[in-house]
N, C-alpha and C positions, 0 to 999 in steps of 0.2 A: 512367541517372541514378545518382549520387552519396548514398547511403544514410548515410554518417558524420554524426557530430555537428558543429553547425558550430563554429569556434574560441570563439565568445562563449559557445554551451553550454557547452563542456568548460570555459574560463574560471569563469563563474558556479558548476559542477559544484565544482571546485578551492577559488574562494573560501569556500566554504559549509561543505566538506569542512575546510579549514583550522580552521575556527569548531568544528564538531561534536566532532573528535577532541580538541578541547581540553577543552572546557565539559561532553562526555559519557562520563564513563569510570566505569569496573565500581564506582568505590567511591562516585562522585555517584550512580549507581543504587541500589547498595543504601540510601544514605541515604533515598532517595525512598520505599522498603519501610516506613521507618518514621513517613512522614508521613500525615495524614488527606488531602490531595488526592491523594498522588503524581505532582505532579507539581513543576517548577522553574519557580519564576514568573517570576525573572531571566532565566532563557533565553527561556522563550516570550514576554519583551516584544523579546528581543534579535531571536528568530526574526520576531516581529512589525517589527520598524526595517529587517529585510532586504526585507521583503515577500515572504517565501516563503510566508505563510498565503494571502495574494489572489493568489498567481500566475497563475492561471487566471481571474481575474475581469476582465471589461473594463477598459480604465482608464477609462471613461465613468462608469463604479461603483464607481470608487477602487482598481481591481488594477493588475495590470502588463499583461494582456492578452496570455498567453502560453497554452499549448495543453501538452495530456497530454504532449506528445515533450518538452517543455520539462523539464517536472514528472520525468520519468521516472527521470533520471539521479538527483535528489535524494532520489528515494523509493528507491532503493537505498541512498544513506549514509544515511536512517535507517534503516534494516536493520543495515547495516554495523557502527554505533555502537551498536545495539541500543535507540533512542530512547525510551522511555517513552513520551513526549507523543503524543497523536493527531495531528500536525500531518499526516501524509499523508489519513487520513481526513475532516478538514478540509478542507482546499487540495483534494484530488483529488474527494470525493465530495458534501460538504454544501452547498459554497458553489458549486460549478458544478450542482448541483440546483437553486437558490434562482435561479441564471443562467437556465437551461433556463425556469423559470417563467414570470421576466419576458419572455422572448424569446418564449413562447408568447403574451403576450394574456394570462397567466391572473393566480391570484393576489388580492392582496388590498396594500394600503397597507403592511401589518404586513413584508412580503417584500423592499421597499426598506427601508426601515427597519433588518430586521433585517443586509443587505447593508451598507449605512452605519455600524453601528455595529460589523459584525466588521472593517470595513476601517482604523476608527478606532482598533481595538483597545480597546472598550468591552465588547465582547460577544464568546459563542462559542457556535456551533452544532454538534449534533453528529443525526446518520440512525439511525434503525432499521427496516432494510429488513426485512421478512417474513422472508428465508432467514438473517437476520444478525440475530435479537431479543435479543441480548447485548450491548449498547450500551458500547462503553469509554467511560470517563469521564464519562457519563452525568450524574451527579449536581454534576460542575465545569461544566456547559454551561448556559449561559442561555437557552438556543431548541434542541427539537427537534422534527424533521421524522419524524413517524410516519405507520403504514400503517393501513387498514382498508378490506381487499378494495384497489380499484385505487386509491382516493383518497389524496390526498396532506394531511396536516393539519401547521401548522406552529404550535406550542403551546410559550407560555413554561414554563419548569422547574416553577412552581408550579403550572401548572395538571395535570398527569402525577404519578401513584405511581408511585415507583421501586421497584424491591424489589433488592438486592444479593445479590450470587452470586464463590463464589471463584474463582479461576482458576489452571490450573497455574503460569503465569507473574505472580510476585510483581508485576511492575511495572504490571500491567493492575487496573484499578478498574470489573469489570462490572455491567451491572444491567438488568432487563427492565423494559418500560415498561409504565403501563394508563394509560388515559384516558379520559374521555367525549368521544363525537365529537361535536365543538358544530360545527355547520352554517359558523359564522361563522371559524372556524379551517380550513378547508378550503381550500385554494389549487391544489386540480386534481383531477379524479374521470373516471370511464369510462377512454374510451381514452387520454387524455392522462395521463391519472395512470399506466396502463399502462407506457406509452414511458419517465413520468420513470422509476418503478421502473426498468425494463429497462437503460435507461442507467444508472443507479445501482447496479446491481448490476455493469454491465461495468466501473464503476471502481474499484468497490469491489477487484473480483478482481484486476481491475491493479494498484492498489496494495497487497495483500498480495503478490502474485508479487513486484513489482519489492522489496519488503521483504523475502522471503524467498530473493531471491538476493542482496542484500546481508550479511544473516544468514551464507549459506553462506561467501561470501565473509571475514565477517570470521573465522568460526569456522575455516576453513585456513588464516586467517593468523597467529593463535593457534595454531594445534598445530603448525604448520611452523615455528615458533619455540619452542615448548617441545620438540619433537622434537631442535630442533638443540642445546638449552641442555641438555637431561636426557640425562647419562650412565649405562650402565651396560659394567661390564668395562675400563672404560678408554675409552671411545669413546660418539660421540653416539647414542641410538636412532633417529636420524633416517639414519644409515649402511644400515641393514637392509633390504633387498629387500621384506619383509612389509611394513613400516610405508611406503615409497615407493609400495606399491602401494594401499594404503587409501586413500593421499590422492590419488593418477593417479586414480584411479577418481570418485574427489570432483570433484578439478575437471575431467574429463571433461565430467561432468552439467553443472556452472557453466556450462562454455562452448557447451553444446547449449541451454541454459535462456536465456540473455543475448542473442539475437537473436531469439529467440521474444517475449520479452517486449518489446523495443523493437520489433517489429513490431506487435504488441497495441497497445503506446501510438501507435502514426502512425494504427492503425483507429479508435483509440477518438477521437482528437483529429479524422478525418475525419468517421465516423460511428457516434456512440456506442452507439446502437440498433440496428446493424447489424454490432455488433462480438462477438457471441457466442461464436464458435466459435475466433477466435483469440484471446481475451483468457481462453477455457477452456484451448486449449492450453499460453498461459503458466504459469497458474496451476498446472495441472497438473505441468507440466516443471520450475517452480520449488517447489515441494512436494518433487517425487523429490529433486531434488539436496539445499535445505537438512534434509530428512529423513536422506538417506545421509552428508551431511557431519557432522551432530551424532551420529550412530550411529556411523562412525567416528572421529570428533576423540575421541569418549570413549573408545574401544577405546583408542587411542595415548596416551592420559593415564594409563590405568590406571586401575586401583580409586580414585583423587583424582579422576577425572574424575567420580565420581558425587555425591561429598561436595557439601555448601554451602559449603563456603569455595573452592572450586574455584569461577573465574572464568569457566570455560567453561558451568557450566549458568545461567546467564544469557540467553544468547544461544541454547542449545537449547531453552530452556522458552519462548522467545520465539517462536521456529522452530516449534515442536508446536503452538503456540496459534493462529499463523496459516496454518500449514498447515489449519485446519479452521472460517478465519472467511472470511465471504465463500462458501461453499460450499467441501466437501471433494473431494478428487481425484475419488471416484466419481459427486460432481455434474458436475464438471466434463469429466469422459472421456464421460459419457451427452451432454452438450450436442454435446460434437464428435462422436459418432457417429450424434447426427440429421441434424447440418450432412452427415455423409458422406453420408446415403442420400438426400440430396435428388437428385432427377429434374436441378436444375438446377447443379446445386455447382460452382464453378467450380476443379477441379483441375488440378492441373501446374503446372512453374515457371514457364510465363507468366503465370499468375494470383495471383503471389504478393501482388502490393498489389492486387489485383480487377482489373475490370474496365481500369480506369483506367493501368493497369499497362502495356499493348500501346499507349498513346497517347503517353504520357508518355517512351516509349524513345525514341521519335523526337525530343523536345524536348531543350533544354539540360540540362545536370548543374544540380541544385538539392539545396542541403541539406537534412537532415530537422529 
């Protein structure tokens, strides 16, 4: 099998990267910190025009009909530029959850209405998962998906009470959500609701992992540039072996995490409710790479790396926040541990992509 990305996927990524690099700069991120919403309305409109918000929504519902494997490269880009807006959570988490509700024949007319409004660029939706109660940009969302036990509720923002919380990352606008469980707003419950929340957790953790990988890449690129420009005793500090070793360790962890994240994206696209161990492996590996890169990059920058004026802090703080979002490293390591202890765990390289890999290996090559 050919597990490389297709030319179309790479071309789409390159086009989006060109837009994000030009539109999301350190100066513009800092400008968002002084606004009430914390977002750039013009950029959000541009993102919608490119179809990024509804990439994973079926064409019949107004989306592009793609899957998590197609989106994971874009999620990495969002991390690489430290995008403040919650594009990844909206496109990879909230909207696919609404689509799952419809696919299972659950919900009510409101679900369809919300999807159509988001596809038209007239509304936004956020998700408050039990493991991730601090919702980013909840105050800017028109609709919220919230939980009570295994039940899933879809409520307008006017029907919930939001309590603001300060984040280590100034780009984030966190709130906890309180609401009255109105039966008419319940779109799923019982076993169906539990499966929806399970799939949502896996998608959310995958999105965080992909952004962490991008953040690590962004930090190491900025640090390499700095080490080449900053001179001491008449030569760049980057020629010193100690500096090279610090950044080489980061590069190794980034490359170790990359295929793990892409494999998790494939698993989520095929079976999101059975992707626990693949996603948890990805989140743990990405968090390790990002936090290490943040620490080493700050060290290479020296004392100025800790200052408010240094742009590196934007990426580092974003990484520290995402490392704990959708489950911290301890939580995800425990999920991997539980999976490994199963008597029927599929261990070994022949099961890298599940039981299907044994059959697919004899099939013609297909692009991821």
